[in-house]
Biopython code that builds the backbone (N, CA, C, O; Angstrom):
import numpy as np
from Bio.PDB.StructureBuilder import StructureBuilder

atoms = [
    (1, "MET", "N", (1.149, -43.104, 12.750)),
    (1, "MET", "CA", (1.931, -42.520, 11.682)),
    (1, "MET", "C", (2.177, -41.038, 11.972)),
    (1, "MET", "O", (1.233, -40.308, 12.276)),
    (2, "ASP", "N", (3.412, -40.589, 11.884)),
    (2, "ASP", "CA", (3.799, -39.205, 12.129)),
    (2, "ASP", "C", (3.502, -38.353, 10.889)),
    (2, "ASP", "O", (3.718, -38.801, 9.763)),
    (3, "LEU", "N", (3.014, -37.146, 11.093)),
    (3, "LEU", "CA", (2.706, -36.249, 9.974)),
    (3, "LEU", "C", (3.947, -35.874, 9.155)),
    (3, "LEU", "O", (3.821, -35.492, 7.992)),
    (4, "ASN", "N", (5.118, -35.977, 9.737)),
    (4, "ASN", "CA", (6.351, -35.592, 9.048)),
    (4, "ASN", "C", (7.079, -36.770, 8.397)),
    (4, "ASN", "O", (8.188, -36.595, 7.893)),
    (5, "ASP", "N", (6.491, -37.942, 8.395)),
    (5, "ASP", "CA", (7.137, -39.127, 7.827)),
    (5, "ASP", "C", (7.443, -38.986, 6.335)),
    (5, "ASP", "O", (8.389, -39.603, 5.845)),
    (6, "HIS", "N", (6.681, -38.207, 5.624)),
    (6, "HIS", "CA", (6.857, -38.057, 4.180)),
    (6, "HIS", "C", (7.967, -37.063, 3.812)),
    (6, "HIS", "O", (8.325, -36.960, 2.639)),
    (7, "ILE", "N", (8.515, -36.334, 4.784)),
    (7, "ILE", "CA", (9.560, -35.341, 4.515)),
    (7, "ILE", "C", (10.897, -36.044, 4.341)),
    (7, "ILE", "O", (11.360, -36.749, 5.237)),
    (8, "GLU", "N", (11.521, -35.845, 3.168)),
    (8, "GLU", "CA", (12.811, -36.472, 2.889)),
    (8, "GLU", "C", (13.963, -35.742, 3.593)),
    (8, "GLU", "O", (14.849, -36.370, 4.174)),
    (9, "ARG", "N", (13.932, -34.416, 3.529)),
    (9, "ARG", "CA", (14.967, -33.646, 4.216)),
    (9, "ARG", "C", (14.444, -32.247, 4.508)),
    (9, "ARG", "O", (13.560, -31.752, 3.809)),
    (10, "VAL", "N", (14.977, -31.626, 5.518)),
    (10, "VAL", "CA", (14.592, -30.274, 5.913)),
    (10, "VAL", "C", (15.572, -29.297, 5.268)),
    (10, "VAL", "O", (16.783, -29.411, 5.458)),
    (11, "LEU", "N", (15.048, -28.343, 4.509)),
    (11, "LEU", "CA", (15.909, -27.368, 3.837)),
    (11, "LEU", "C", (16.379, -26.277, 4.799)),
    (11, "LEU", "O", (17.545, -25.883, 4.782)),
    (12, "TRP", "N", (15.462, -25.796, 5.636)),
    (12, "TRP", "CA", (15.798, -24.768, 6.608)),
    (12, "TRP", "C", (15.115, -25.124, 7.925)),
    (12, "TRP", "O", (13.980, -25.603, 7.943)),
    (13, "THR", "N", (15.807, -24.889, 8.996)),
    (13, "THR", "CA", (15.211, -25.150, 10.307)),
    (13, "THR", "C", (14.209, -24.042, 10.633)),
    (13, "THR", "O", (14.196, -22.989, 9.996)),
    (14, "GLU", "N", (13.392, -24.296, 11.615)),
    (14, "GLU", "CA", (12.424, -23.290, 12.059)),
    (14, "GLU", "C", (13.144, -22.022, 12.514)),
    (14, "GLU", "O", (12.676, -20.912, 12.261)),
    (15, "GLU", "N", (14.282, -22.191, 13.183)),
    (15, "GLU", "CA", (15.066, -21.045, 13.657)),
    (15, "GLU", "C", (15.634, -20.241, 12.480)),
    (15, "GLU", "O", (15.637, -19.010, 12.514)),
    (16, "GLN", "N", (16.115, -20.937, 11.438)),
    (16, "GLN", "CA", (16.645, -20.248, 10.257)),
    (16, "GLN", "C", (15.549, -19.457, 9.548)),
    (16, "GLN", "O", (15.773, -18.328, 9.110)),
    (17, "LEU", "N", (14.376, -20.048, 9.439)),
    (17, "LEU", "CA", (13.254, -19.347, 8.823)),
    (17, "LEU", "C", (12.862, -18.112, 9.637)),
    (17, "LEU", "O", (12.639, -17.040, 9.075)),
    (18, "ALA", "N", (12.781, -18.264, 10.940)),
    (18, "ALA", "CA", (12.414, -17.143, 11.809)),
    (18, "ALA", "C", (13.437, -16.017, 11.689)),
    (18, "ALA", "O", (13.066, -14.843, 11.660)),
    (19, "GLU", "N", (14.718, -16.366, 11.618)),
    (19, "GLU", "CA", (15.769, -15.362, 11.480)),
    (19, "GLU", "C", (15.645, -14.621, 10.145)),
    (19, "GLU", "O", (15.759, -13.396, 10.097)),
    (20, "ARG", "N", (15.411, -15.367, 9.069)),
    (20, "ARG", "CA", (15.296, -14.740, 7.750)),
    (20, "ARG", "C", (14.046, -13.868, 7.669)),
    (20, "ARG", "O", (14.080, -12.795, 7.067)),
    (21, "ILE", "N", (12.953, -14.314, 8.262)),
    (21, "ILE", "CA", (11.735, -13.514, 8.290)),
    (21, "ILE", "C", (11.988, -12.205, 9.024)),
    (21, "ILE", "O", (11.536, -11.151, 8.577)),
    (22, "SER", "N", (12.699, -12.252, 10.135)),
    (22, "SER", "CA", (13.042, -11.038, 10.875)),
    (22, "SER", "C", (13.918, -10.111, 10.039)),
    (22, "SER", "O", (13.724, -8.895, 10.050)),
    (23, "GLU", "N", (14.887, -10.682, 9.310)),
    (23, "GLU", "CA", (15.744, -9.871, 8.441)),
    (23, "GLU", "C", (14.926, -9.178, 7.360)),
    (23, "GLU", "O", (15.107, -7.989, 7.101)),
    (24, "LEU", "N", (14.023, -9.930, 6.729)),
    (24, "LEU", "CA", (13.183, -9.346, 5.678)),
    (24, "LEU", "C", (12.272, -8.257, 6.236)),
    (24, "LEU", "O", (12.106, -7.206, 5.618)),
    (25, "ALA", "N", (11.686, -8.506, 7.398)),
    (25, "ALA", "CA", (10.818, -7.506, 8.019)),
    (25, "ALA", "C", (11.601, -6.235, 8.330)),
    (25, "ALA", "O", (11.097, -5.131, 8.123)),
    (26, "SER", "N", (12.821, -6.382, 8.821)),
    (26, "SER", "CA", (13.664, -5.215, 9.104)),
    (26, "SER", "C", (14.003, -4.459, 7.829)),
    (26, "SER", "O", (13.979, -3.229, 7.803)),
    (27, "GLN", "N", (14.317, -5.198, 6.776)),
    (27, "GLN", "CA", (14.654, -4.571, 5.503)),
    (27, "GLN", "C", (13.441, -3.826, 4.934)),
    (27, "GLN", "O", (13.575, -2.697, 4.462)),
    (28, "ILE", "N", (12.278, -4.442, 4.976)),
    (28, "ILE", "CA", (11.063, -3.787, 4.483)),
    (28, "ILE", "C", (10.753, -2.546, 5.317)),
    (28, "ILE", "O", (10.391, -1.503, 4.771)),
    (29, "THR", "N", (10.894, -2.657, 6.637)),
    (29, "THR", "CA", (10.669, -1.515, 7.516)),
    (29, "THR", "C", (11.596, -0.365, 7.139)),
    (29, "THR", "O", (11.158, 0.781, 7.044)),
    (30, "GLN", "N", (12.869, -0.665, 6.926)),
    (30, "GLN", "CA", (13.854, 0.360, 6.565)),
    (30, "GLN", "C", (13.526, 0.977, 5.208)),
    (30, "GLN", "O", (13.570, 2.197, 5.048)),
    (31, "ASP", "N", (13.197, 0.129, 4.233)),
    (31, "ASP", "CA", (12.941, 0.606, 2.875)),
    (31, "ASP", "C", (11.688, 1.471, 2.779)),
    (31, "ASP", "O", (11.638, 2.397, 1.969)),
    (32, "PHE", "N", (10.676, 1.179, 3.598)),
    (32, "PHE", "CA", (9.397, 1.857, 3.460)),
    (32, "PHE", "C", (9.019, 2.718, 4.655)),
    (32, "PHE", "O", (7.862, 3.121, 4.775)),
    (33, "LYS", "N", (9.967, 3.009, 5.544)),
    (33, "LYS", "CA", (9.605, 3.740, 6.757)),
    (33, "LYS", "C", (9.117, 5.150, 6.462)),
    (33, "LYS", "O", (8.346, 5.699, 7.250)),
    (34, "ASN", "N", (9.527, 5.738, 5.384)),
    (34, "ASN", "CA", (9.066, 7.076, 5.021)),
    (34, "ASN", "C", (8.163, 7.025, 3.796)),
    (34, "ASN", "O", (8.217, 7.906, 2.938)),
    (35, "SER", "N", (7.345, 6.003, 3.721)),
    (35, "SER", "CA", (6.492, 5.818, 2.542)),
    (35, "SER", "C", (5.331, 6.799, 2.547)),
    (35, "SER", "O", (5.027, 7.432, 3.558)),
    (36, "SER", "N", (4.707, 6.902, 1.419)),
    (36, "SER", "CA", (3.542, 7.752, 1.253)),
    (36, "SER", "C", (2.410, 7.315, 2.180)),
    (36, "SER", "O", (1.699, 8.153, 2.735)),
    (37, "LEU", "N", (2.244, 6.010, 2.346)),
    (37, "LEU", "CA", (1.182, 5.509, 3.206)),
    (37, "LEU", "C", (1.441, 5.870, 4.667)),
    (37, "LEU", "O", (0.503, 6.188, 5.399)),
    (38, "SER", "N", (2.701, 5.823, 5.099)),
    (38, "SER", "CA", (3.039, 6.233, 6.469)),
    (38, "SER", "C", (2.693, 7.703, 6.678)),
    (38, "SER", "O", (2.143, 8.084, 7.711)),
    (39, "PHE", "N", (3.025, 8.527, 5.676)),
    (39, "PHE", "CA", (2.696, 9.951, 5.741)),
    (39, "PHE", "C", (1.189, 10.142, 5.858)),
    (39, "PHE", "O", (0.720, 10.920, 6.690)),
    (40, "LEU", "N", (0.433, 9.433, 5.025)),
    (40, "LEU", "CA", (-1.020, 9.552, 5.044)),
    (40, "LEU", "C", (-1.574, 9.147, 6.409)),
    (40, "LEU", "O", (-2.442, 9.831, 6.950)),
    (41, "ALA", "N", (-1.083, 8.048, 6.967)),
    (41, "ALA", "CA", (-1.555, 7.592, 8.279)),
    (41, "ALA", "C", (-1.257, 8.635, 9.350)),
    (41, "ALA", "O", (-2.110, 8.913, 10.193)),
    (42, "ASP", "N", (-0.060, 9.213, 9.328)),
    (42, "ASP", "CA", (0.302, 10.257, 10.293)),
    (42, "ASP", "C", (-0.609, 11.471, 10.140)),
    (42, "ASP", "O", (-1.072, 12.038, 11.130)),
    (43, "LEU", "N", (-0.864, 11.867, 8.891)),
    (43, "LEU", "CA", (-1.713, 13.016, 8.615)),
    (43, "LEU", "C", (-3.138, 12.789, 9.107)),
    (43, "LEU", "O", (-3.713, 13.655, 9.767)),
    (44, "VAL", "N", (-3.705, 11.636, 8.792)),
    (44, "VAL", "CA", (-5.086, 11.338, 9.180)),
    (44, "VAL", "C", (-5.238, 11.301, 10.693)),
    (44, "VAL", "O", (-6.274, 11.711, 11.216)),
    (45, "ARG", "N", (-4.228, 10.820, 11.403)),
    (45, "ARG", "CA", (-4.291, 10.784, 12.868)),
    (45, "ARG", "C", (-4.404, 12.183, 13.459)),
    (45, "ARG", "O", (-4.965, 12.348, 14.543)),
    (46, "LYS", "N", (-3.882, 13.195, 12.766)),
    (46, "LYS", "CA", (-3.902, 14.567, 13.271)),
    (46, "LYS", "C", (-5.168, 15.326, 12.896)),
    (46, "LYS", "O", (-5.444, 16.376, 13.476)),
    (47, "ILE", "N", (-5.936, 14.827, 11.950)),
    (47, "ILE", "CA", (-7.172, 15.491, 11.535)),
    (47, "ILE", "C", (-8.262, 15.149, 12.545)),
    (47, "ILE", "O", (-8.535, 13.977, 12.803)),
    (48, "LYS", "N", (-8.869, 16.162, 13.102)),
    (48, "LYS", "CA", (-9.866, 15.968, 14.164)),
    (48, "LYS", "C", (-11.286, 15.968, 13.605)),
    (48, "LYS", "O", (-12.192, 16.572, 14.179)),
    (49, "LEU", "N", (-11.463, 15.292, 12.496)),
    (49, "LEU", "CA", (-12.772, 15.124, 11.862)),
    (49, "LEU", "C", (-12.904, 13.674, 11.431)),
    (49, "LEU", "O", (-11.894, 12.990, 11.267)),
    (50, "PRO", "N", (-14.131, 13.186, 11.243)),
    (50, "PRO", "CA", (-14.277, 11.837, 10.707)),
    (50, "PRO", "C", (-13.739, 11.801, 9.272)),
    (50, "PRO", "O", (-14.151, 12.607, 8.438)),
    (51, "VAL", "N", (-12.847, 10.898, 8.988)),
    (51, "VAL", "CA", (-12.186, 10.827, 7.686)),
    (51, "VAL", "C", (-12.340, 9.416, 7.132)),
    (51, "VAL", "O", (-12.250, 8.433, 7.868)),
    (52, "THR", "N", (-12.571, 9.331, 5.841)),
    (52, "THR", "CA", (-12.607, 8.060, 5.136)),
    (52, "THR", "C", (-11.490, 8.076, 4.106)),
    (52, "THR", "O", (-11.245, 9.096, 3.461)),
    (53, "ILE", "N", (-10.817, 6.948, 3.953)),
    (53, "ILE", "CA", (-9.703, 6.857, 3.011)),
    (53, "ILE", "C", (-10.078, 5.892, 1.899)),
    (53, "ILE", "O", (-10.659, 4.834, 2.142)),
    (54, "ASP", "N", (-9.739, 6.272, 0.682)),
    (54, "ASP", "CA", (-9.938, 5.390, -0.459)),
    (54, "ASP", "C", (-8.727, 5.567, -1.374)),
    (54, "ASP", "O", (-8.011, 6.564, -1.276)),
    (55, "PHE", "N", (-8.507, 4.619, -2.244)),
    (55, "PHE", "CA", (-7.341, 4.640, -3.125)),
    (55, "PHE", "C", (-7.771, 4.513, -4.572)),
    (55, "PHE", "O", (-8.749, 3.839, -4.895)),
    (56, "ILE", "N", (-7.015, 5.181, -5.441)),
    (56, "ILE", "CA", (-7.160, 4.950, -6.872)),
    (56, "ILE", "C", (-5.775, 4.645, -7.420)),
    (56, "ILE", "O", (-4.760, 4.990, -6.815)),
    (57, "ARG", "N", (-5.752, 4.002, -8.563)),
    (57, "ARG", "CA", (-4.470, 3.741, -9.229)),
    (57, "ARG", "C", (-4.578, 4.281, -10.649)),
    (57, "ARG", "O", (-5.474, 3.909, -11.407)),
    (58, "ALA", "N", (-3.646, 5.167, -10.994)),
    (58, "ALA", "CA", (-3.567, 5.686, -12.358)),
    (58, "ALA", "C", (-2.234, 5.247, -12.933)),
    (58, "ALA", "O", (-1.192, 5.396, -12.295)),
    (59, "GLU", "N", (-2.273, 4.711, -14.132)),
    (59, "GLU", "CA", (-1.062, 4.186, -14.762)),
    (59, "GLU", "C", (-0.836, 4.846, -16.109)),
    (59, "GLU", "O", (-1.781, 5.103, -16.855)),
    (60, "SER", "N", (0.425, 5.118, -16.412)),
    (60, "SER", "CA", (0.753, 5.632, -17.746)),
    (60, "SER", "C", (1.915, 4.857, -18.366)),
    (60, "SER", "O", (2.385, 5.194, -19.453)),
    (61, "TYR", "N", (2.369, 3.824, -17.672)),
    (61, "TYR", "CA", (3.509, 3.061, -18.168)),
    (61, "TYR", "C", (3.107, 1.764, -18.849)),
    (61, "TYR", "O", (3.864, 1.246, -19.670)),
    (62, "GLY", "N", (1.943, 1.229, -18.533)),
    (62, "GLY", "CA", (1.542, -0.064, -19.091)),
    (62, "GLY", "C", (2.559, -1.114, -18.717)),
    (62, "GLY", "O", (2.948, -1.215, -17.554)),
    (63, "SER", "N", (2.994, -1.896, -19.683)),
    (63, "SER", "CA", (3.993, -2.926, -19.397)),
    (63, "SER", "C", (5.400, -2.448, -19.751)),
    (63, "SER", "O", (6.364, -3.200, -19.605)),
    (64, "GLY", "N", (5.524, -1.210, -20.214)),
    (64, "GLY", "CA", (6.837, -0.675, -20.597)),
    (64, "GLY", "C", (7.516, 0.066, -19.464)),
    (64, "GLY", "O", (7.067, 0.026, -18.319)),
    (65, "THR", "N", (8.600, 0.740, -19.796)),
    (65, "THR", "CA", (9.349, 1.509, -18.800)),
    (65, "THR", "C", (9.309, 3.001, -19.089)),
    (65, "THR", "O", (9.923, 3.789, -18.368)),
    (66, "LYS", "N", (8.592, 3.397, -20.139)),
    (66, "LYS", "CA", (8.426, 4.800, -20.486)),
    (66, "LYS", "C", (6.947, 5.157, -20.451)),
    (66, "LYS", "O", (6.094, 4.391, -20.899)),
    (67, "SER", "N", (6.661, 6.339, -19.906)),
    (67, "SER", "CA", (5.274, 6.777, -19.848)),
    (67, "SER", "C", (4.759, 7.081, -21.253)),
    (67, "SER", "O", (5.479, 7.618, -22.094)),
    (68, "ASN", "N", (3.509, 6.727, -21.482)),
    (68, "ASN", "CA", (2.888, 7.068, -22.754)),
    (68, "ASN", "C", (2.158, 8.408, -22.666)),
    (68, "ASN", "O", (1.494, 8.821, -23.617)),
    (69, "CYS", "N", (2.286, 9.091, -21.512)),
    (69, "CYS", "CA", (1.683, 10.409, -21.255)),
    (69, "CYS", "C", (0.163, 10.404, -21.390)),
    (69, "CYS", "O", (-0.443, 11.461, -21.567)),
    (70, "SER", "N", (-0.446, 9.252, -21.309)),
    (70, "SER", "CA", (-1.900, 9.117, -21.325)),
    (70, "SER", "C", (-2.328, 8.245, -20.153)),
    (70, "SER", "O", (-2.642, 7.069, -20.338)),
    (71, "PRO", "N", (-2.345, 8.805, -18.960)),
    (71, "PRO", "CA", (-2.691, 7.970, -17.805)),
    (71, "PRO", "C", (-4.114, 7.440, -17.898)),
    (71, "PRO", "O", (-5.013, 8.103, -18.416)),
    (72, "ARG", "N", (-4.291, 6.248, -17.390)),
    (72, "ARG", "CA", (-5.623, 5.657, -17.308)),
    (72, "ARG", "C", (-5.838, 5.180, -15.879)),
    (72, "ARG", "O", (-4.895, 4.745, -15.219)),
    (73, "ILE", "N", (-7.047, 5.256, -15.411)),
    (73, "ILE", "CA", (-7.372, 4.789, -14.061)),
    (73, "ILE", "C", (-7.622, 3.293, -14.136)),
    (73, "ILE", "O", (-8.569, 2.839, -14.779)),
    (74, "SER", "N", (-6.756, 2.530, -13.467)),
    (74, "SER", "CA", (-6.884, 1.077, -13.488)),
    (74, "SER", "C", (-7.586, 0.543, -12.244)),
    (74, "SER", "O", (-7.996, -0.617, -12.216)),
    (75, "CYS", "N", (-7.726, 1.366, -11.231)),
    (75, "CYS", "CA", (-8.473, 0.997, -10.017)),
    (75, "CYS", "C", (-9.144, 2.271, -9.516)),
    (75, "CYS", "O", (-8.468, 3.175, -9.025)),
    (76, "ASP", "N", (-10.443, 2.348, -9.633)),
    (76, "ASP", "CA", (-11.180, 3.569, -9.313)),
    (76, "ASP", "C", (-11.614, 3.587, -7.847)),
    (76, "ASP", "O", (-11.489, 2.594, -7.131)),
    (77, "LEU", "N", (-12.123, 4.736, -7.426)),
    (77, "LEU", "CA", (-12.647, 4.886, -6.069)),
    (77, "LEU", "C", (-13.800, 3.926, -5.824)),
    (77, "LEU", "O", (-14.553, 3.594, -6.739)),
    (78, "LYS", "N", (-13.926, 3.496, -4.604)),
    (78, "LYS", "CA", (-15.044, 2.651, -4.209)),
    (78, "LYS", "C", (-16.089, 3.467, -3.447)),
    (78, "LYS", "O", (-17.239, 3.049, -3.304)),
    (79, "LEU", "N", (-15.668, 4.640, -2.959)),
    (79, "LEU", "CA", (-16.566, 5.534, -2.231)),
    (79, "LEU", "C", (-17.186, 6.547, -3.180)),
    (79, "LEU", "O", (-16.577, 6.924, -4.182)),
    (80, "ASP", "N", (-18.394, 6.985, -2.864)),
    (80, "ASP", "CA", (-19.023, 8.061, -3.614)),
    (80, "ASP", "C", (-18.556, 9.374, -2.994)),
    (80, "ASP", "O", (-18.876, 9.660, -1.840)),
    (81, "VAL", "N", (-17.810, 10.168, -3.742)),
    (81, "VAL", "CA", (-17.265, 11.418, -3.212)),
    (81, "VAL", "C", (-18.039, 12.639, -3.705)),
    (81, "VAL", "O", (-17.661, 13.774, -3.416)),
    (82, "GLN", "N", (-19.110, 12.410, -4.439)),
    (82, "GLN", "CA", (-19.892, 13.526, -4.958)),
    (82, "GLN", "C", (-20.422, 14.370, -3.802)),
    (82, "GLN", "O", (-21.030, 13.846, -2.868)),
    (83, "GLY", "N", (-20.186, 15.681, -3.873)),
    (83, "GLY", "CA", (-20.644, 16.601, -2.841)),
    (83, "GLY", "C", (-19.777, 16.624, -1.596)),
    (83, "GLY", "O", (-20.144, 17.260, -0.609)),
    (84, "LYS", "N", (-18.642, 15.948, -1.616)),
    (84, "LYS", "CA", (-17.748, 15.910, -0.457)),
    (84, "LYS", "C", (-16.436, 16.589, -0.796)),
    (84, "LYS", "O", (-16.040, 16.667, -1.959)),
    (85, "HIS", "N", (-15.779, 17.071, 0.222)),
    (85, "HIS", "CA", (-14.448, 17.634, 0.038)),
    (85, "HIS", "C", (-13.459, 16.477, -0.087)),
    (85, "HIS", "O", (-13.483, 15.540, 0.710)),
    (86, "VAL", "N", (-12.600, 16.553, -1.083)),
    (86, "VAL", "CA", (-11.643, 15.480, -1.355)),
    (86, "VAL", "C", (-10.247, 16.065, -1.367)),
    (86, "VAL", "O", (-10.011, 17.118, -1.959)),
    (87, "ILE", "N", (-9.327, 15.382, -0.715)),
    (87, "ILE", "CA", (-7.910, 15.751, -0.756)),
    (87, "ILE", "C", (-7.184, 14.632, -1.467)),
    (87, "ILE", "O", (-7.302, 13.469, -1.081)),
    (88, "LEU", "N", (-6.433, 14.970, -2.505)),
    (88, "LEU", "CA", (-5.646, 13.973, -3.216)),
    (88, "LEU", "C", (-4.213, 14.041, -2.740)),
    (88, "LEU", "O", (-3.644, 15.125, -2.608)),
    (89, "LYS", "N", (-3.639, 12.905, -2.486)),
    (89, "LYS", "CA", (-2.229, 12.797, -2.116)),
    (89, "LYS", "C", (-1.594, 11.939, -3.188)),
    (89, "LYS", "O", (-1.898, 10.751, -3.295)),
    (90, "MET", "N", (-0.716, 12.526, -3.984)),
    (90, "MET", "CA", (-0.073, 11.797, -5.069)),
    (90, "MET", "C", (1.212, 11.152, -4.566)),
    (90, "MET", "O", (2.027, 11.801, -3.910)),
    (91, "GLN", "N", (1.383, 9.900, -4.869)),
    (91, "GLN", "CA", (2.631, 9.221, -4.546)),
    (91, "GLN", "C", (3.558, 9.410, -5.728)),
    (91, "GLN", "O", (3.196, 9.086, -6.859)),
    (92, "LYS", "N", (4.750, 9.929, -5.481)),
    (92, "LYS", "CA", (5.580, 10.351, -6.600)),
    (92, "LYS", "C", (6.377, 9.250, -7.272)),
    (92, "LYS", "O", (6.731, 9.408, -8.440)),
    (93, "LEU", "N", (6.678, 8.153, -6.613)),
    (93, "LEU", "CA", (7.540, 7.157, -7.235)),
    (93, "LEU", "C", (6.808, 6.085, -8.007)),
    (93, "LEU", "O", (7.417, 5.394, -8.823)),
    (94, "ASN", "N", (5.540, 5.928, -7.777)),
    (94, "ASN", "CA", (4.794, 5.025, -8.652)),
    (94, "ASN", "C", (3.427, 5.601, -8.925)),
    (94, "ASN", "O", (3.197, 6.779, -8.653)),
    (95, "SER", "N", (2.539, 4.836, -9.436)),
    (95, "SER", "CA", (1.324, 5.389, -10.012)),
    (95, "SER", "C", (0.124, 5.391, -9.068)),
    (95, "SER", "O", (-1.013, 5.450, -9.536)),
    (96, "VAL", "N", (0.341, 5.330, -7.764)),
    (96, "VAL", "CA", (-0.797, 5.263, -6.852)),
    (96, "VAL", "C", (-1.115, 6.649, -6.313)),
    (96, "VAL", "O", (-0.229, 7.371, -5.855)),
    (97, "SER", "N", (-2.370, 7.005, -6.372)),
    (97, "SER", "CA", (-2.848, 8.245, -5.767)),
    (97, "SER", "C", (-3.747, 7.870, -4.599)),
    (97, "SER", "O", (-4.383, 6.816, -4.613)),
    (98, "VAL", "N", (-3.798, 8.719, -3.603)),
    (98, "VAL", "CA", (-4.610, 8.440, -2.439)),
    (98, "VAL", "C", (-5.637, 9.548, -2.305)),
    (98, "VAL", "O", (-5.298, 10.728, -2.389)),
    (99, "ALA", "N", (-6.869, 9.180, -2.102)),
    (99, "ALA", "CA", (-7.921, 10.170, -1.889)),
    (99, "ALA", "C", (-8.600, 9.896, -0.568)),
    (99, "ALA", "O", (-8.872, 8.744, -0.230)),
    (100, "PHE", "N", (-8.874, 10.945, 0.179)),
    (100, "PHE", "CA", (-9.682, 10.746, 1.367)),
    (100, "PHE", "C", (-10.611, 11.932, 1.545)),
    (100, "PHE", "O", (-10.315, 13.043, 1.106)),
    (101, "CYS", "N", (-11.730, 11.683, 2.190)),
    (101, "CYS", "CA", (-12.719, 12.741, 2.345)),
    (101, "CYS", "C", (-13.437, 12.569, 3.670)),
    (101, "CYS", "O", (-13.525, 11.469, 4.217)),
    (102, "ASN", "N", (-13.941, 13.674, 4.166)),
    (102, "ASN", "CA", (-14.720, 13.648, 5.388)),
    (102, "ASN", "C", (-16.067, 13.001, 5.086)),
    (102, "ASN", "O", (-16.679, 13.283, 4.055)),
    (103, "GLN", "N", (-16.523, 12.142, 5.977)),
    (103, "GLN", "CA", (-17.777, 11.434, 5.760)),
    (103, "GLN", "C", (-18.971, 12.387, 5.676)),
    (103, "GLN", "O", (-19.961, 12.087, 5.008)),
    (104, "ASN", "N", (-18.877, 13.533, 6.353)),
    (104, "ASN", "CA", (-19.997, 14.470, 6.367)),
    (104, "ASN", "C", (-19.889, 15.518, 5.267)),
    (104, "ASN", "O", (-20.740, 16.404, 5.188)),
    (105, "GLY", "N", (-18.883, 15.445, 4.428)),
    (105, "GLY", "CA", (-18.750, 16.395, 3.335)),
    (105, "GLY", "C", (-18.120, 17.715, 3.734)),
    (105, "GLY", "O", (-18.165, 18.666, 2.954)),
    (106, "TYR", "N", (-17.539, 17.808, 4.910)),
    (106, "TYR", "CA", (-16.896, 19.061, 5.351)),
    (106, "TYR", "C", (-15.510, 19.159, 4.803)),
    (106, "TYR", "O", (-14.811, 20.138, 5.063)),
]
sb = StructureBuilder()
sb.init_structure("model")
sb.init_model(0)
sb.init_chain("A")
sb.init_seg("    ")
for serial, (resi, resn, name, xyz) in enumerate(atoms, 1):
    if name == "N":
        sb.init_residue(resn, " ", resi, " ")
    sb.init_atom(name, np.array(xyz, "f"), 0.0, 1.0, " ", f" {name:<3s}", serial, name[0])
structure = sb.get_structure()
């Protein structure tokens, strides 16, 4: 018995799927090539110290489209940054902030 015997019809060929996946990947690359995360990665590569990266998410929109001007942290740091130098990088188009610190506290 063939594994494909139960398939009634093929909606897209393997080649069509591969082409569409390539199109989507190109579109995502174009849309996000200058993203905040790309900037952070470029910056960290140039820092000649041991660096740890962590993320927090602060939201002030909830489920609406207007800020309530009372941000809340919906995803907190996982690293203990007490006694360490911390640099915050704010992403301006949505509510994600990026924090990273040197592992040795420098």
